[in-house]
SEPADREN-561268 format. One record per residue: y, z, x of N, C-alpha, C in turn; residue number from 1. Coordinates in nm, 2 decimals, padded with zeros to 4 digits. Atoms other than C-alpha are relative to their C-alpha. Layout:
# SEPADREN-561268
{site {Y,Z,X},{Y,Z,X},{Y,Z,X},NUM}
...
***
This chain:
# SEPADREN-561268
{site {00.07,00.07,00.07},{02.89,02.53,-09.94},{00.07,-00.15,00.00},1}
{site {-00.06,00.14,-00.02},{02.96,02.15,-09.86},{00.00,-00.06,-00.16},2}
{site {00.00,00.07,00.15},{03.05,01.95,-10.19},{00.05,-00.14,-00.01},3}
{site {-00.05,00.15,00.00},{03.07,01.59,-10.22},{00.06,-00.06,-00.16},4}
{site {-00.05,00.07,00.15},{03.24,01.37,-10.50},{-00.11,-00.04,-00.09},5}
{site {00.10,00.04,00.08},{02.91,01.25,-10.61},{-00.05,00.10,-00.05},6}
{site {00.01,-00.14,00.05},{02.81,01.62,-10.67},{00.08,00.03,-00.12},7}
{site {-00.10,-00.06,00.05},{03.11,01.67,-10.83},{-00.03,-00.10,-00.19},8}
{site {00.01,00.09,00.12},{03.07,01.37,-11.10},{-00.15,-00.01,-00.06},9}
{site {00.12,-00.03,00.04},{02.69,01.44,-11.14},{-00.03,00.15,-00.05},10}
{site {00.04,-00.13,00.05},{02.71,01.79,-11.24},{00.01,-00.01,-00.16},11}
{site {00.06,00.01,00.16},{02.56,01.87,-11.58},{00.03,00.16,-00.02},12}
{site {-00.02,-00.13,00.04},{02.63,02.19,-11.78},{-00.09,-00.01,-00.14},13}
{site {00.08,-00.03,00.14},{02.39,02.33,-12.06},{00.11,00.00,-00.10},14}
{site {-00.07,00.03,00.10},{02.51,02.28,-12.39},{-00.05,00.15,-00.09},15}
{site {00.02,-00.12,00.07},{02.56,02.58,-12.62},{00.10,-00.04,-00.13},16}
{site {-00.06,00.03,00.15},{02.69,02.64,-12.99},{00.13,00.03,00.05},17}
{site {-00.15,-00.01,-00.01},{03.08,02.62,-12.98},{00.02,-00.03,00.16},18}
{site {-00.06,00.01,-00.13},{03.07,02.50,-12.62},{00.10,-00.09,00.05},19}
{site {-00.10,00.13,-00.01},{03.29,02.25,-12.47},{-00.02,-00.12,-00.02},20}
{site {00.03,00.13,00.01},{03.34,01.91,-12.52},{-00.05,-00.09,00.10},21}
{site {00.06,00.04,-00.07},{03.11,01.72,-12.34},{00.07,-00.13,00.08},22}
{site {-00.06,00.09,-00.05},{03.34,01.41,-12.29},{00.11,00.06,00.07},23}
{site {-00.13,-00.09,-00.07},{03.64,01.65,-12.20},{-00.03,00.02,00.16},24}
{site {00.05,-00.07,-00.11},{03.42,01.82,-11.93},{-00.06,-00.13,00.09},25}
{site {00.04,00.10,-00.06},{03.28,01.48,-11.80},{00.16,-00.08,00.08},26}
{site {-00.16,00.05,-00.05},{03.65,01.33,-11.76},{00.07,00.08,00.09},27}
{site {-00.07,-00.08,-00.10},{03.77,01.63,-11.59},{-00.10,-00.02,00.12},28}
{site {00.10,00.01,-00.09},{03.47,01.62,-11.36},{00.03,-00.14,00.07},29}
{site {-00.02,00.13,-00.05},{03.54,01.25,-11.30},{00.13,00.00,00.08},30}
{site {-00.13,00.01,-00.05},{03.91,01.30,-11.23},{-00.01,00.11,00.15},31}
{site {00.01,-00.09,-00.13},{03.83,01.62,-10.97},{-00.07,-00.06,00.09},32}
{site {00.09,00.04,-00.12},{03.56,01.42,-10.82},{00.08,-00.13,00.10},33}
{site {-00.09,00.11,-00.05},{03.82,01.11,-10.75},{00.11,00.08,00.11},34}
{site {-00.11,-00.10,-00.06},{04.10,01.37,-10.64},{-00.08,00.05,00.14},35}
{site {00.05,-00.07,-00.10},{03.83,01.55,-10.41},{-00.03,-00.12,00.10},36}
{site {00.03,00.12,-00.08},{03.73,01.20,-10.27},{00.11,-00.04,00.08},37}
{site {-00.11,00.05,-00.06},{04.06,01.12,-10.20},{00.04,00.10,00.11},38}
{site {-00.06,-00.12,-00.09},{04.15,01.45,-10.03},{-00.09,-00.02,00.14},39}
{site {00.13,-00.01,-00.13},{03.80,01.42,-09.78},{00.08,-00.13,00.05},40}
{site {-00.06,00.09,-00.07},{03.96,01.08,-09.70},{00.13,00.00,00.12},41}
{site {-00.14,-00.06,-00.05},{04.30,01.21,-09.63},{-00.05,00.06,00.13},42}
{site {00.00,-00.09,-00.11},{04.15,01.49,-09.42},{-00.07,-00.10,00.13},43}
{site {00.07,00.08,-00.11},{03.93,01.24,-09.21},{00.09,-00.08,00.07},44}
{site {-00.10,00.08,-00.06},{04.22,01.03,-09.15},{00.08,00.09,00.10},45}
{site {-00.08,-00.11,-00.09},{04.41,01.35,-09.02},{-00.05,00.04,00.10},46}
{site {00.06,-00.03,-00.10},{04.16,01.46,-08.82},{-00.03,-00.12,00.12},47}
{site {-00.01,00.10,-00.09},{04.13,01.11,-08.65},{00.15,-00.01,00.09},48}
{site {-00.13,00.01,-00.05},{04.51,01.11,-08.61},{00.02,00.13,00.11},49}
{site {00.02,-00.12,-00.08},{04.47,01.46,-08.44},{-00.07,-00.03,00.15},50}
{site {00.09,00.04,-00.14},{04.21,01.33,-08.20},{00.10,-00.12,00.08},51}
{site {-00.09,00.08,-00.06},{04.46,01.03,-08.12},{00.12,00.08,00.09},52}
{site {-00.14,-00.07,-00.06},{04.75,01.26,-08.05},{-00.03,00.10,00.10},53}
{site {00.06,-00.07,-00.10},{04.54,01.50,-07.85},{-00.03,-00.06,00.14},54}
{site {00.03,00.08,-00.13},{04.44,01.22,-07.62},{00.13,-00.02,00.07},55}
{site {-00.15,00.03,-00.05},{04.82,01.11,-07.60},{00.04,00.11,00.09},56}
{site {-00.06,-00.14,-00.06},{04.93,01.48,-07.51},{-00.09,00.00,00.14},57}
{site {00.05,-00.02,-00.13},{04.64,01.49,-07.24},{00.07,-00.09,00.09},58}
{site {-00.04,00.09,-00.08},{04.76,01.18,-07.10},{00.14,00.03,00.07},59}
{site {-00.11,-00.03,-00.07},{05.11,01.27,-07.08},{00.03,00.14,00.10},60}
{site {00.01,-00.11,-00.12},{05.01,01.61,-06.91},{-00.03,-00.06,00.12},61}
{site {00.06,00.06,-00.16},{04.82,01.40,-06.63},{00.14,-00.05,00.05},62}
{site {-00.11,00.06,-00.06},{05.16,01.20,-06.60},{00.10,00.09,00.05},63}
{site {-00.09,-00.10,-00.04},{05.37,01.51,-06.58},{-00.04,00.06,00.12},64}
{site {00.04,-00.04,-00.14},{05.14,01.67,-06.31},{00.03,-00.10,00.11},65}
{site {-00.01,00.09,-00.10},{05.15,01.34,-06.12},{00.15,-00.01,00.05},66}
{site {-00.17,00.02,-00.05},{05.55,01.34,-06.14},{00.02,00.15,00.08},67}
{site {-00.06,-00.12,-00.06},{05.57,01.70,-06.04},{-00.08,00.00,00.15},68}
{site {00.08,00.05,-00.13},{05.32,01.61,-05.75},{00.11,-00.07,00.12},69}
{site {-00.07,00.11,-00.10},{05.55,01.32,-05.63},{00.14,00.07,00.00},70}
{site {-00.12,-00.08,-00.05},{05.88,01.53,-05.67},{-00.04,00.12,00.11},71}
{site {00.04,-00.09,-00.12},{05.72,01.80,-05.45},{-00.02,-00.06,00.14},72}
{site {00.01,00.08,-00.12},{05.63,01.53,-05.20},{00.11,-00.02,00.05},73}
{site {-00.14,00.04,-00.05},{05.98,01.40,-05.19},{00.06,00.11,00.04},74}
{site {-00.09,-00.10,-00.03},{06.14,01.72,-05.18},{-00.02,00.08,00.15},75}
{site {00.04,-00.05,-00.13},{05.93,01.83,-04.87},{00.03,-00.09,00.10},76}
{site {-00.03,00.16,-00.10},{05.97,01.46,-04.71},{00.18,00.02,00.04},77}
{site {-00.13,-00.02,00.00},{06.35,01.54,-04.78},{00.04,00.12,00.11},78}
{site {-00.03,-00.11,-00.09},{06.36,01.87,-04.61},{-00.02,-00.01,00.13},79}
{site {00.04,00.01,-00.17},{06.18,01.75,-04.29},{00.07,-00.10,00.04},80}
{site {-00.11,00.09,-00.04},{06.43,01.47,-04.27},{00.11,00.08,00.04},81}
{site {-00.13,-00.08,-00.03},{06.72,01.70,-04.30},{-00.01,00.11,00.12},82}
{site {00.03,-00.09,-00.11},{06.56,01.95,-04.07},{00.01,-00.08,00.15},83}
{site {00.01,00.11,-00.12},{06.50,01.66,-03.81},{00.13,-00.04,00.03},84}
{site {-00.15,00.04,-00.05},{06.85,01.53,-03.84},{00.08,00.14,00.04},85}
{site {-00.06,-00.12,-00.03},{06.98,01.89,-03.81},{-00.02,00.02,00.16},86}
{site {00.03,-00.02,-00.13},{06.80,01.93,-03.48},{00.03,-00.11,00.08},87}
{site {-00.06,00.12,-00.10},{06.89,01.59,-03.33},{00.13,00.01,-00.01},88}
{site {-00.16,-00.04,-00.02},{07.27,01.69,-03.41},{00.02,00.09,00.09},89}
{site {-00.01,-00.10,-00.06},{07.22,02.01,-03.26},{00.00,-00.05,00.17},90}
{site {00.03,00.05,-00.14},{07.07,01.84,-02.94},{00.12,-00.10,00.01},91}
{site {-00.12,00.09,-00.04},{07.34,01.59,-02.93},{00.12,00.07,00.03},92}
{site {-00.09,-00.08,-00.02},{07.59,01.85,-02.94},{00.00,00.06,00.12},93}
{site {00.04,-00.05,-00.14},{07.44,02.03,-02.67},{00.03,-00.09,00.12},94}
{site {-00.02,00.10,-00.10},{07.41,01.72,-02.46},{00.13,-00.02,00.04},95}
{site {-00.13,00.04,-00.02},{07.75,01.64,-02.52},{00.09,00.11,00.08},96}
{site {-00.09,-00.14,-00.08},{07.89,02.00,-02.40},{-00.05,00.00,00.14},97}
{site {00.06,-00.01,-00.14},{07.65,01.98,-02.09},{00.09,-00.13,00.06},98}
{site {-00.07,00.10,-00.08},{07.81,01.65,-02.01},{00.13,00.02,00.01},99}
{site {-00.16,-00.04,-00.01},{08.18,01.77,-02.07},{00.01,00.11,00.09},100}
{site {-00.02,-00.12,-00.11},{08.13,02.06,-01.82},{00.01,-00.05,00.13},101}
***
């Protein structure tokens, strides 16, 4: 059951013999209503903050994925260059050995 601050403020109680003091009850309902309204507002603020932080996390996850992809591409490129350099060095050594014979 959803309860609003206005419903708390407007809540009425039947009077009975030896019942509660209506002024005390009304003062307490006003206090509870004000606190309830404050908590509802705070909850709304926190939900908005969660939404903003969730969006930021998603952004950083995308950045992280892009960085991982970039690092993987750089690693593969480096491995190809090293392999090519080794092959070229091997060819140069073989050529030098053949010329030396």
